C-alpha positions as CSV (number, residue, x, y, z in Angstrom):
1,R,-0.2,-0.6,0.3
2,L,2.0,3.2,-1.2
3,K,0.6,6.3,0.4
4,V,1.2,10.0,-1.9
5,L,0.9,13.1,-0.4
6,N,-0.1,15.6,-3.3
7,I,0.5,19.2,-2.3
8,D,-1.6,20.8,-5.3
9,K,-1.9,24.3,-5.8
10,G,-2.4,24.8,-2.3
11,R,-4.2,22.3,-1.4
12,E,-3.3,19.5,0.4
13,R,-5.0,15.9,-0.7
14,L,-3.9,12.0,-0.4
15,I,-4.7,10.1,-3.8
16,G,-4.6,6.5,-4.0
17,L,-5.8,4.3,-1.0
18,D,-6.1,7.1,2.0
19,A,-8.0,9.6,-0.5
20,G,-10.9,10.3,2.2
21,E,-8.9,11.9,4.6
22,K,-9.1,15.5,5.5
23,L,-5.5,16.7,6.1
24,K,-5.1,20.3,7.8
25,K,-4.2,23.5,5.9
26,R,-1.4,24.2,8.1
27,R,0.4,21.9,10.3
28,T,3.2,22.9,13.7
29,N,6.6,21.9,12.7
30,D,5.6,18.4,14.8
31,Q,2.6,17.4,13.1
32,I,4.8,17.8,9.5
33,G,7.2,15.8,10.5
34,S,5.8,13.0,11.5
35,F,2.5,12.9,9.1
36,A,6.1,12.9,6.5
37,N,7.5,9.8,7.7
38,D,3.8,7.8,7.4
39,I,3.7,8.6,3.4
40,D,5.9,6.7,0.8
41,V,5.5,9.8,-1.7
42,V,5.8,13.3,-1.4
43,S,4.3,15.1,-5.3
44,S,4.6,18.3,-6.0
45,T,5.2,21.6,-8.7
46,L,8.3,23.0,-7.8
47,E,6.8,25.4,-6.0
48,L,5.1,23.9,-3.5
49,S,7.7,21.5,-2.5
50,G,8.6,24.3,0.0
51,E,5.5,23.8,2.1
52,M,6.8,20.9,3.5
53,R,10.1,22.0,4.9
54,T,9.9,22.3,8.6
55,T,12.0,25.1,10.3
56,D,12.3,23.2,14.0
57,T,16.3,21.8,13.7
58,D,15.0,18.8,16.1
59,S,12.2,17.7,14.3
60,R,13.3,19.1,10.6
61,W,11.8,16.1,8.4
62,T,14.2,16.1,4.9
63,A,13.9,13.4,1.8
64,P,15.7,10.9,1.1
65,L,15.4,11.5,-2.6
66,V,14.3,14.3,-4.9
67,L,13.3,13.8,-8.2
68,V,12.7,16.7,-10.9
69,D,10.7,15.7,-13.6
70,E,11.2,17.5,-16.9
71,A,13.8,19.4,-15.5
72,G,15.9,20.9,-18.9
73,Q,12.7,23.0,-18.3
74,A,13.2,24.4,-14.8
75,T,14.8,27.1,-14.1
76,E,17.3,26.6,-11.6
77,P,15.8,29.3,-8.4
78,M,13.0,26.7,-9.5
79,T,14.9,23.4,-8.9
80,I,16.3,24.3,-5.3
81,I,12.9,25.1,-3.5
82,P,12.8,21.4,-3.0
83,L,16.4,21.3,-2.4
84,Q,15.0,22.8,1.1
85,L,14.1,19.2,2.1
86,S,17.5,17.5,1.8
87,D,20.4,17.0,3.7
88,K,23.6,15.4,3.4
89,D,21.9,12.1,2.4
90,T,19.7,13.2,0.0
91,H,19.6,11.8,-3.3
92,L,18.9,14.5,-6.2
93,V,17.7,13.0,-9.4
94,L,17.3,15.3,-12.1
95,V,14.6,13.8,-15.2
96,G,14.5,16.1,-18.5
97,D,16.2,17.3,-21.9
98,Q,18.6,20.2,-21.5
99,R,19.1,19.7,-25.2
100,Q,15.5,21.1,-26.2
101,L,12.4,22.6,-24.9
102,V,14.6,25.0,-22.4
103,A,13.3,27.1,-18.7
104,T,11.2,29.9,-19.8
105,V,12.3,32.4,-18.8
106,L,11.0,36.4,-20.4
107,S,13.9,38.8,-18.6
108,K,16.3,39.3,-20.8
109,Y,18.7,41.3,-17.5
110,A,17.8,37.4,-16.0
111,V,18.6,35.2,-18.8
112,W,22.5,37.7,-19.6
113,N,22.5,36.8,-16.3
114,C,22.3,33.3,-16.8
115,M,19.1,32.5,-15.1
116,G,18.2,31.4,-18.2
117,T,20.0,28.0,-17.5
118,S,18.4,25.3,-15.7
119,L,20.1,23.3,-13.4
120,L,20.3,20.2,-15.3
121,E,21.9,22.1,-18.2
122,R,24.1,23.2,-15.9
123,L,25.1,19.7,-13.9
124,A,25.4,18.1,-17.7
125,R,28.0,20.8,-18.5
126,S,30.4,20.1,-15.4
127,P,33.1,17.8,-15.3
128,G,32.4,14.9,-12.3
129,V,28.8,15.4,-12.7
130,D,27.8,11.4,-14.1
131,S,25.0,11.7,-16.7
132,T,23.0,9.4,-18.2
133,M,21.5,9.9,-22.2
134,L,19.0,7.6,-22.9
135,T,18.9,6.5,-25.9
136,T,16.0,4.5,-27.3
137,Q,13.4,6.6,-28.1
138,Y,9.5,4.5,-28.3
139,R,7.2,7.7,-29.2
140,M,7.7,8.6,-33.2
141,H,8.8,7.2,-36.3
142,K,12.5,6.5,-37.4
143,S,12.1,8.7,-40.3
144,I,11.0,11.6,-37.8
145,C,13.7,10.8,-35.4
146,R,16.0,11.0,-37.5
147,W,16.6,14.7,-37.9
148,P,16.2,15.6,-33.8
149,S,19.0,12.5,-33.0
150,K,20.8,14.3,-36.5
151,A,20.3,17.7,-34.8
152,F,20.2,18.0,-30.8
153,Y,22.6,14.2,-30.0
154,G,25.2,13.9,-32.2
155,G,22.9,10.7,-34.3
156,V,23.1,8.8,-31.2
157,L,18.9,9.0,-30.7
158,R,17.5,5.4,-31.8
159,T,14.4,4.2,-32.4
160,D,12.9,0.5,-31.1
161,P,11.3,-1.4,-33.5
162,S,8.0,-1.7,-31.6
163,V,7.2,1.4,-32.8
164,A,7.5,0.2,-36.8
165,K,5.1,-2.4,-35.4
166,R,2.6,0.0,-34.3
167,D,-1.1,-0.6,-35.9
168,P,-2.7,1.8,-37.9
169,V,-5.3,4.9,-36.7
170,P,-8.5,3.0,-37.0
171,G,-10.5,4.9,-39.7
172,F,-7.9,7.6,-40.2
173,P,-7.2,7.8,-44.2
174,W,-3.4,7.7,-44.1
175,P,-1.3,9.2,-47.3
176,Q,0.0,7.1,-49.5
177,D,3.9,7.9,-50.7
178,R,3.3,6.9,-54.5
179,K,6.9,7.0,-54.8
180,K,7.8,3.6,-52.2
181,D,3.9,2.3,-52.8
182,R,3.9,2.8,-48.7
183,A,1.8,4.6,-46.3
184,S,3.4,7.3,-45.8
185,C,5.3,8.4,-42.2
186,V,4.0,11.9,-41.4
187,A,0.7,13.5,-42.9
188,F,-0.8,16.4,-41.5
189,V,-4.5,17.3,-40.7
190,D,-6.4,19.9,-41.1
191,T,-8.6,20.9,-38.1
192,K,-10.7,23.9,-39.1
193,G,-13.6,24.5,-36.5
194,I,-14.0,27.0,-34.0
195,E,-12.1,26.6,-30.4
196,K,-14.4,26.5,-27.3
197,K,-13.5,27.6,-23.6
198,S,-14.3,24.3,-21.0
């Protein structure tokens, strides 16, 4: 039974098997520490991860692991927020792609002062820091993958064979490549219509 605390937009809620339990909006340091010790996973946005920080040094709760997803798109100051929950034994895992979508920074002054670089990108360029690139992708056809592999990854990004074995989309008249007498790998679909706000 995995217990997950999800801190979402300032509201705390338990998801999974304990979904009915209500949590108090504000807790003392002792309550946060004892509650967090009973939880297996705390999920949050980077900004709201600071909600779990305790200030009392005697009952300070720390995370054994901080995992940041889409770390290539996060500014360095935003990535530092969950590190308030760390201590000397905490492991930091940054998952993302620093070569494509970068952190959004609107201030030219901030970009000029290196605030447009993610912590993932900065560490990936640092000597002595271990990083791993996943070289097999499972999303796009190999003919589509060819360009980003060459442009961003030095040609090492490969497509898993399972991608070619996927069934076509039912009811979609996939265009034929007349020169090669087979279905094309790419189709542009006109989506005329009126957008509506939900």
